[in-house]
C-alpha positions as CSV (number, residue, x, y, z in Angstrom):
1,X,-136.3,34.9,-94.4
2,X,-135.4,33.6,-91.1
3,X,-133.6,30.3,-91.0
4,X,-134.4,27.6,-88.8
5,X,-132.0,24.9,-87.4
6,X,-133.5,21.6,-87.6
7,X,-130.5,19.2,-86.7
8,X,-127.2,19.9,-85.0
9,X,-125.1,16.8,-83.9
10,X,-122.6,17.7,-81.1
11,X,-120.3,14.6,-81.3
12,X,-116.6,15.8,-80.8
13,X,-114.6,12.8,-81.8
14,X,-116.5,11.6,-85.1
15,X,-115.2,13.7,-88.3
16,X,-118.1,13.0,-90.5
17,X,-120.8,14.0,-87.7
18,X,-118.7,17.4,-87.2
19,X,-118.9,17.9,-90.9
20,X,-123.1,17.5,-90.5
21,X,-122.8,19.9,-87.8
22,X,-120.8,22.4,-89.5
23,X,-122.9,22.2,-92.6
24,X,-126.0,22.9,-90.4
25,X,-124.3,25.9,-88.7
26,X,-123.8,27.3,-92.2
27,X,-127.6,26.8,-92.9
28,X,-128.4,28.6,-89.5
29,X,-125.9,31.4,-89.8
30,X,-126.5,33.3,-92.8
31,X,-122.8,34.7,-93.3
32,X,-120.6,34.6,-95.8
33,X,-117.2,34.0,-93.5
34,X,-116.9,30.8,-91.7
35,X,-116.5,30.8,-88.1
36,X,-112.7,30.3,-88.4
37,X,-112.8,33.4,-90.8
38,X,-114.7,35.3,-88.3
39,X,-112.2,34.6,-85.4
40,X,-109.0,34.8,-87.1
41,X,-109.7,37.3,-90.2
42,X,-109.6,36.8,-93.9
43,X,-106.0,37.0,-94.8
44,X,-105.0,34.9,-97.5
45,X,-103.2,32.3,-95.2
46,X,-106.3,32.0,-93.0
47,X,-108.6,31.3,-96.2
48,X,-106.4,28.8,-97.4
49,X,-106.1,26.9,-93.9
50,X,-109.9,27.4,-93.6
51,X,-110.4,25.9,-97.1
52,X,-108.1,22.8,-96.3
53,X,-109.7,22.3,-92.9
54,X,-113.5,22.0,-94.4
55,X,-112.4,20.0,-97.4
56,X,-109.7,17.9,-95.3
57,X,-110.5,14.4,-97.0
58,X,-109.8,15.4,-100.4
59,X,-106.5,16.4,-102.3
60,X,-106.1,19.4,-104.4
61,X,-103.7,21.1,-106.5
62,X,-102.4,24.7,-105.8
63,X,-104.7,26.1,-108.6
64,X,-107.6,24.8,-107.3
65,X,-106.7,25.6,-103.6
66,X,-106.1,29.1,-104.8
67,X,-109.5,29.3,-106.4
68,X,-111.6,28.1,-103.9
69,X,-109.8,29.9,-101.3
70,X,-110.7,32.9,-103.4
71,X,-107.1,34.5,-103.5
72,X,-104.5,34.7,-106.4
73,X,-102.3,32.0,-107.4
74,X,-99.2,34.2,-107.1
75,X,-100.0,35.0,-103.6
76,X,-100.5,31.2,-102.6
77,X,-97.3,30.8,-103.9
78,X,-95.8,33.0,-101.5
79,X,-96.5,31.2,-98.4
80,X,-97.1,27.8,-99.6
81,X,-93.5,26.9,-99.5
82,X,-93.9,27.4,-95.8
83,X,-96.7,25.3,-95.5
84,X,-94.8,22.2,-97.0
85,X,-92.0,22.9,-95.0
86,X,-93.8,22.9,-91.6
87,X,-95.4,19.8,-92.9
88,X,-98.8,21.2,-92.6
89,X,-99.5,20.2,-95.8
90,X,-98.6,16.6,-97.5
91,X,-98.3,16.3,-101.3
92,X,-100.8,13.0,-102.0
93,X,-99.9,12.4,-105.7
94,X,-99.0,14.1,-109.2
95,X,-101.6,14.2,-112.2
96,X,-99.6,15.5,-115.2
97,X,-97.6,18.8,-114.1
98,X,-100.1,19.2,-111.2
99,X,-98.9,18.0,-107.4
100,X,-101.7,17.4,-105.2
101,X,-101.9,18.2,-101.4
102,X,-104.2,18.0,-98.8
103,X,-104.2,18.7,-94.9
104,X,-101.8,16.5,-93.0
105,X,-103.8,15.0,-89.9
106,X,-100.9,13.7,-88.4
107,X,-99.0,16.8,-87.8
108,X,-99.3,18.1,-84.1
109,X,-99.9,21.7,-85.3
110,X,-102.4,20.9,-87.5
111,X,-104.4,18.7,-84.7
112,X,-104.5,22.0,-82.5
113,X,-105.9,24.0,-85.5
114,X,-108.7,21.6,-86.0
115,X,-109.0,21.4,-82.5
116,X,-109.4,25.0,-82.2
117,X,-111.8,25.1,-85.5
118,X,-114.1,22.7,-83.6
119,X,-114.1,24.7,-80.5
120,X,-114.9,28.2,-82.4
121,X,-117.8,26.2,-84.5
122,X,-119.3,25.0,-80.9
123,X,-119.1,28.4,-79.9
124,X,-121.0,30.2,-82.2
125,X,-123.3,27.3,-82.4
126,X,-124.1,27.9,-78.6
127,X,-124.6,31.7,-79.6
128,X,-127.1,31.0,-82.0
129,X,-129.0,28.6,-80.1
130,X,-129.3,31.2,-77.4
131,X,-130.7,33.4,-80.0
132,X,-133.3,31.0,-81.3
133,X,-134.2,30.3,-77.6
134,X,-135.0,33.8,-77.3
135,X,-136.7,34.3,-80.5
136,X,-138.9,31.3,-79.3
137,X,-139.7,32.7,-76.3
138,X,-140.8,36.1,-77.3
């Protein structure tokens, strides 16, 4: 089955429209890996960063982050202290014994990672659009 792009929004500075664009790209590109993982690989660290980028509006427990990133809880605990120490993530609240975290959007490193993610997404969208133009012409 061939997938067809119906709607793409190319607004760089509006987060909501970025998410619409990324979801449109998801339906356009039949792949399991995100564009971020296609470029940087599928290491556990990259999977967690990718998950946190995609779900930056919400906070999650470490158990949820590990499950949603498809990595082992023990693997997450090997590098999570480095994320906290570097302020890439911030603790938002505590529910029972679970501490919830989210991406620290004020961190300069995180800002650059988000910018890079956007550039990668646009790059893959442009490639796919070129393919679609070729398919239409033939």
